[in-house]
C-alpha positions in Angstrom: 0.0 0.0 0.0 1.4 3.4 -0.9 2.0 6.0 1.7 -0.8 8.3 0.6 -3.3 5.6 0.5 -2.2 4.3 3.9 -2.6 7.8 5.3 -6.1 8.1 3.9 -7.2 4.7 5.2 -5.8 5.6 8.7 -7.5 9.0 8.6 -10.9 7.4 7.7 -10.6 5.0 10.6 -9.8 7.8 12.9 -12.7 9.9 11.7 -15.1 6.9 12.1 -13.9 6.6 15.7 -14.1 10.3 16.4 -17.4 11.1 14.8 -19.7 9.4 17.4 -17.8 11.2 20.2 -18.2 14.6 18.5 -21.9 14.0 17.9 -22.4 13.0 21.5 -20.6 16.2 22.6 -22.9 18.5 20.6 -26.0 16.6 21.6 -25.4 17.6 25.2 -27.8 20.3 26.2 -26.4 23.6 27.4 -27.1 24.6 30.9 -30.8 25.5 31.4 -31.6 29.2 31.0 -32.2 30.8 34.4 -33.8 34.2 34.1 -31.7 36.8 35.9 -28.7 34.5 36.2 -28.0 33.2 32.7 -26.6 35.7 30.1 -28.4 36.6 26.9 -25.4 36.5 24.7 -24.8 38.5 21.5 -24.2 35.3 19.5 -24.0 31.6 19.9 -21.9 29.0 17.9 -23.4 28.1 14.5 -21.4 25.0 14.0 -21.7 21.4 15.1 -20.4 17.9 14.6 -20.3 18.1 10.8 -18.0 21.1 10.7 -15.8 19.8 13.5 -15.4 16.4 11.9 -14.7 17.9 8.5 -12.0 20.1 10.0 -10.4 17.2 11.9 -10.3 15.3 8.6 -8.3 18.1 7.1 -5.9 18.1 10.0 -5.4 14.4 9.8 -4.8 14.6 6.1 -2.1 17.3 6.7 -3.6 19.3 3.8 -4.5 22.3 5.8 -3.7 25.3 3.6 -6.2 26.7 1.0 -7.2 23.9 -1.2 -10.1 21.6 -2.3 -12.4 22.4 0.7 -12.1 26.1 0.2 -12.9 25.5 -3.5 -16.0 23.6 -2.5 -17.2 26.4 -0.2 -16.6 29.0 -2.9 -18.7 27.0 -5.4 -21.5 26.5 -2.9 -21.5 30.2 -2.0 -21.6 31.2 -5.7 -24.6 28.9 -6.1 -26.3 30.3 -3.0 -26.1 34.0 -4.0 -26.2 33.3 -7.7 -22.9 34.9 -8.7 -20.2 33.9 -11.2 -17.1 34.1 -8.9 -16.6 33.7 -5.2 -13.2 34.0 -3.6 -12.7 33.1 0.1 -10.3 35.1 2.2 -9.2 35.1 5.8 -11.7 37.8 7.0 -14.5 40.2 6.0 -12.1 43.1 6.5 -9.7 41.4 4.0 -12.6 41.0 1.6 -13.3 44.7 1.7 -9.6 45.4 1.1 -9.4 43.2 -1.9 -12.7 44.5 -3.3 -11.3 48.0 -3.3 -7.9 46.9 -4.4 -9.4 45.2 -7.5 -10.8 48.6 -8.6 -7.5 50.4 -8.1 -6.1 51.8 -11.3 -8.9 51.1 -13.8 -11.7 52.6 -11.7 -10.2 54.4 -8.7 -7.0 56.4 -8.9 -5.1 58.3 -6.1 -7.1 61.3 -5.0 -10.5 60.0 -6.3 -13.4 60.0 -3.9 -15.3 56.9 -2.6 -18.6 57.5 -0.8 -19.3 55.5 2.4 -22.1 55.7 4.9 -21.2 57.5 8.2 -22.5 54.5 10.2 -20.5 51.5 9.3 -17.5 49.4 10.5 -14.0 50.8 10.5 -12.9 48.4 7.7 -15.7 49.6 5.5 -13.7 52.8 5.4 -10.0 52.0 5.8 -9.6 50.1 2.5 -10.6 53.3 0.7 -7.6 55.0 2.3 -5.4 52.0 1.7 -5.7 52.4 -2.1 -5.0 56.1 -2.0 -8.6 57.4 -2.4 -10.4 59.8 -0.1 -13.5 58.6 1.8 -16.6 60.8 1.7 -18.9 60.3 4.7 -22.6 60.7 4.0 -25.6 60.4 6.2 -27.8 57.3 6.8 -31.5 57.1 7.2 -32.1 56.4 10.9 -35.3 54.5 10.1 -33.4 51.9 8.0 -29.8 52.3 9.4 -28.5 52.4 5.8 -27.2 55.1 3.4 -29.7 57.8 2.6 -30.1 58.0 -1.2 -30.6 61.7 -1.2 -27.6 62.3 0.9 -25.6 60.0 -1.3 -26.6 61.9 -4.5 -25.9 65.3 -2.9 -22.3 64.1 -2.0 -21.3 63.2 -5.6 -18.6 65.4 -7.0 -16.5 65.3 -10.2 -14.0 63.2 -8.2 -16.5 60.5 -7.2 -15.8 57.1 -8.7 -17.3 54.5 -6.3 -19.6 54.0 -3.3 -19.4 51.4 -0.6 -22.9 50.4 0.3 -23.2 48.8 3.8 -26.3 46.6 4.4 -26.1 47.4 8.1 -27.4 44.9 10.6 -28.6 42.7 7.7 -31.0 45.4 6.3 -30.7 46.0 2.5 -30.1 49.5 1.3 -32.6 51.2 -1.0 -31.1 49.5 -4.0 -33.7 50.8 -6.5 -32.8 54.4 -5.8 -29.0 53.8 -5.4 -28.5 51.8 -8.5 -30.4 54.4 -10.5 -28.1 57.2 -9.1 -25.0 55.2 -9.8 -26.1 54.4 -13.4 -26.8 58.1 -14.0 -23.3 59.2 -12.6 -21.3 56.2 -13.8 -20.4 55.2 -10.2 -19.0 51.8 -9.3 -20.8 49.9 -6.5 -19.1 47.9 -3.8 -21.5 46.1 -1.5 -20.4 45.4 2.1 -22.6 42.5 3.1 -20.6 41.5 6.1 -23.7 41.6 8.3 -26.2 40.6 5.6 -25.9 37.0 4.8 -29.2 35.7 3.4 -30.6 39.3 3.0 -32.4 40.0 -0.2 -33.9 42.9 -2.1 -36.8 42.3 -4.5 -35.9 38.6 -4.2 -32.3 39.1 -5.2 -29.3 38.5 -2.9 -27.5 41.5 -1.7 -24.0 41.6 -2.9 -25.1 40.9 -6.5 -26.4 44.4 -7.4 -23.1 46.1 -7.6 -19.7 45.3 -9.3 -18.3 43.5 -6.3 -19.7 42.3 -2.9 -18.1 41.2 0.3 -19.1 39.0 3.3 -17.7 38.1 6.7 -17.8 34.7 8.3 -16.5 35.8 11.7 -17.6 33.7 14.8 -20.5 36.0 15.7 -22.1 36.3 12.3 -25.1 34.5 10.7 -22.8 31.6 9.7 -19.1 31.2 10.6 -15.9 29.8 9.4 -14.3 30.9 12.8 -12.6 33.8 10.9 -13.2 34.2 7.2 -14.6 36.3 4.4 -15.7 36.2 0.7 -15.5 38.4 -2.3 -18.0 37.9 -5.0 -18.3 39.3 -8.6 -19.5 38.6 -12.1 -16.6 40.5 -13.5 -13.7 38.3 -14.8 -11.1 41.1 -14.4 -12.1 41.8 -10.8 -12.1 38.1 -10.1 -8.6 37.7 -11.4 -7.3 40.7 -9.5 -8.8 39.5 -6.3 -7.3 36.0 -6.7 -3.8 37.4 -7.4 -3.9 40.0 -4.6 -5.2 37.3 -2.1 -2.0 35.3 -2.7 1.1 37.5 -2.9 0.4 38.7 -6.4 1.9 35.7 -8.0 0.7 34.3 -11.3 -0.3 30.8 -10.1 -3.8 32.3 -9.4 -4.2 33.2 -13.1 -6.2 31.0 -15.4 -3.8 31.8 -18.3 -0.2 32.3 -17.4 1.4 31.7 -20.8 1.8 35.4 -21.8 3.4 36.4 -18.5 5.8 33.4 -18.3 6.9 33.8 -21.9 7.6 37.5 -21.3 9.8 36.6 -18.3 11.7 33.4 -19.2 14.4 34.2 -16.7 12.1 33.9 -13.7 10.9 30.6 -12.3 7.1 30.7 -12.9 6.4 29.2 -9.5 7.7 32.5 -8.0 6.7 35.0 -10.7 4.8 38.1 -9.3 2.8 40.1 -11.7 0.6 42.1 -9.3 0.8 43.8 -6.0 -0.5 41.4 -3.4 -0.9 40.2 0.2 -1.3 36.9 1.9 -5.0 36.9 2.8 -5.7 33.2 2.1 -8.0 31.1 4.2 -7.2 27.6 5.5 -8.8 24.3 4.7 -10.2 24.4 8.3 -12.2 27.4 7.4 -13.3 25.9 4.1 -14.3 22.7 6.0 -16.7 24.8 8.2 -18.0 26.7 5.2 -19.2 23.8 3.1 -21.5 22.8 5.9 -22.5 26.2 7.1 -24.1 27.3 3.8 -26.8 24.7 4.1 -27.9 26.1 7.5 -28.1 29.7 6.6 -31.7 30.0 5.4 -33.0 28.4 8.6 -30.8 30.6 10.8 -32.1 33.7 9.0 -35.7 32.4 9.3 -35.2 32.1 13.1 -33.7 35.5 13.4 -36.6 37.0 11.5 -39.1 35.2 13.8 -37.3 36.4 16.9 -37.3 40.0 15.7 -41.0 40.0 14.8 -41.9 38.5 18.2 -39.8 41.1 20.2 -41.2 44.0 18.1 -44.8 42.9 18.5 -44.5 42.5 22.2 -42.8 45.8 22.8 -44.7 47.9 20.2 -46.7 49.7 22.9 -43.5 51.4 23.9 -43.0 53.2 20.5 -43.3 56.5 22.4 -39.9 55.8 23.9 -38.3 53.6 21.3 -37.9 53.8 17.6 -38.4 50.3 16.2 -36.8 49.3 12.9 -39.4 48.6 10.3 -38.6 46.5 7.2 -39.2 47.9 3.7 -41.6 45.8 1.7 -39.0 45.2 -0.9 -36.4 44.1 1.6 -35.8 40.8 3.3 -33.7 41.7 6.3 -31.5 39.0 7.8 -31.4 40.7 11.3 -27.8 40.5 12.3 -28.9 41.8 15.7 -31.9 43.4 17.4 -31.5 47.2 17.5 -33.1 49.8 19.8 -33.1 53.6 19.4 -34.2 55.5 22.5 -36.2 58.6 21.5 -35.0 62.0 22.6 -38.3 62.5 24.4 -38.0 59.4 26.5 -37.6 59.9 30.3 -34.3 58.0 30.2 -31.2 58.0 28.1 -29.7 55.3 25.9 -26.8 54.9 28.3 -29.1 54.4 31.3 -31.2 51.8 29.3 -28.1 50.0 28.2 -26.7 49.9 31.7 -29.9 48.3 32.9 -29.8 45.6 30.3 -26.2 44.8 31.1 -27.0 44.7 34.8 -29.6 42.1 34.0 -27.3 39.9 32.0 -28.4 41.0 28.5 -25.3 41.8 26.5 -25.4 44.9 24.3 -23.2 46.8 21.8 -23.3 50.2 20.1 -24.5 50.4 16.6 -21.1 49.5 15.2 -18.7 52.4 15.1 -21.5 54.9 15.5 -20.9 58.1 13.6 -17.5 57.4 12.0 -16.9 61.2 11.7 -16.6 61.3 15.5 -13.9 58.6 15.6 -10.4 60.0 16.5 -8.7 58.2 13.6 -10.6 60.4 11.2 -8.4 63.3 12.3 -5.5 61.5 10.6 -7.3 60.6 7.4 -7.9 62.8 4.4 -11.6 62.7 4.0 -14.7 64.8 3.4 -18.0 65.0 5.2 -21.1 65.7 3.2 -24.0 67.2 5.0 -24.8 67.4 8.7 -24.9 63.6 9.4 -27.8 64.1 11.7 -29.1 60.6 11.1 -25.7 59.1 11.9 -25.5 61.3 15.0 -28.9 60.1 16.1 -27.8 56.5 15.8 -24.5 57.4 17.6 -26.4 59.0 20.6 -29.5 56.8 20.9 -28.8 53.4 19.4 -27.7 50.0 20.7 -28.3 46.4 19.9 -28.8 43.1 21.7 -28.2 39.6 20.4 -30.6 38.0 17.9 -29.5 34.5 16.8 -30.7 31.0 16.1 -30.4 29.9 19.7 -32.6 32.7 21.1 -35.7 30.7 22.4 -39.1 31.7 23.7 -37.9 31.7 27.3 -35.1 34.1 26.5 -37.4 36.3 24.5 -39.8 36.3 27.4 -37.0 37.5 29.7 -35.8 40.2 27.3 -39.4 41.6 27.0 -39.9 41.5 30.8 -36.7 43.4 31.5 -37.5 46.1 28.9 -41.0 46.4 30.2 -39.8 46.5 33.8 -37.3 49.3 33.0 -39.7 51.4 31.0 -42.5 51.2 33.5 -40.1 52.2 36.3 -39.1 55.3 34.4 -42.6 56.5 33.3 
């Protein structure tokens, strides 16, 4: 028996022995939820025995760097969102970097402007700076948490070449309006879908409306590869640039290397670099998780939507103190979290409400980075602010979110509702 075959047989035996133990481990019930003692967490693990066993198989095989399982995950993701190319990377932030990097030169040149909503994550903005462009912060609609189309159009200048749309908290932007504006002004669209897995607009997956889209598979997101991200596009040139930049800029990521190798016969083609690049490759461990996670996404999103509908319904009588998010009829929100905005007229502040939730073991977070224009790093970045950013400031001052995930059950929702009711009634 050859060494490779022997290793495979030995690995298969090991997996057969391990699988029942892994399944037994995940079948064990978590500690019972005890209201007031147990913590309502922001997220819970999305993986189980299939992902762990698949990852162990990769480890036993010793083929652990980017390979066949990453390829399988990329193919499954392309099928899921209905796109031509999907390229996995090591994080959603890296996905944003490569998406912008792929536009450098042909679309975006140094000094050009790229518009970005003022409420987003830091690495929705930083890649703009990394490619030598200037970010332009525009306001969001506080009712939807996404970019305000009118503010976007008002921010366009003769230097504007692209926009980074952020489908914040899983809520799709007003894509009808934005696509029309971009078409009219010849603006390239990058869709940051890092919190919007499974979200759709008019039945079409977010990420597929623009020129390039990105996703994150961090531990706390709808599905997870522990760390990880994806860049999607239908554009062959963008695809090729992403693949090369992901892996050092060498030509082994090209489909056709003949022209480059013939032009440089003095360089070993195995180490021939034809593009600026990084090392942002994922591992087979991440790919192993991904190929099983995709199949679970729709059910996870369905559960998040049910949770959000239940919480909103039961707290709707308090709309005099809270602004509740309402979904546009064209949008299918995937509810990354459950957000609250405390109205300015409420007899309590956002900070006081947030403190009460935390004291009662309900984890909270701000609405991402809040108003990015307020972040100290912006003092060091060449950027422009368009408009007053009043919507972004409203979110910054009054917004927070709590966890909304597939493991949030009726007992936990009952507890969340009771704590919110208890607090509001004590303040009014």
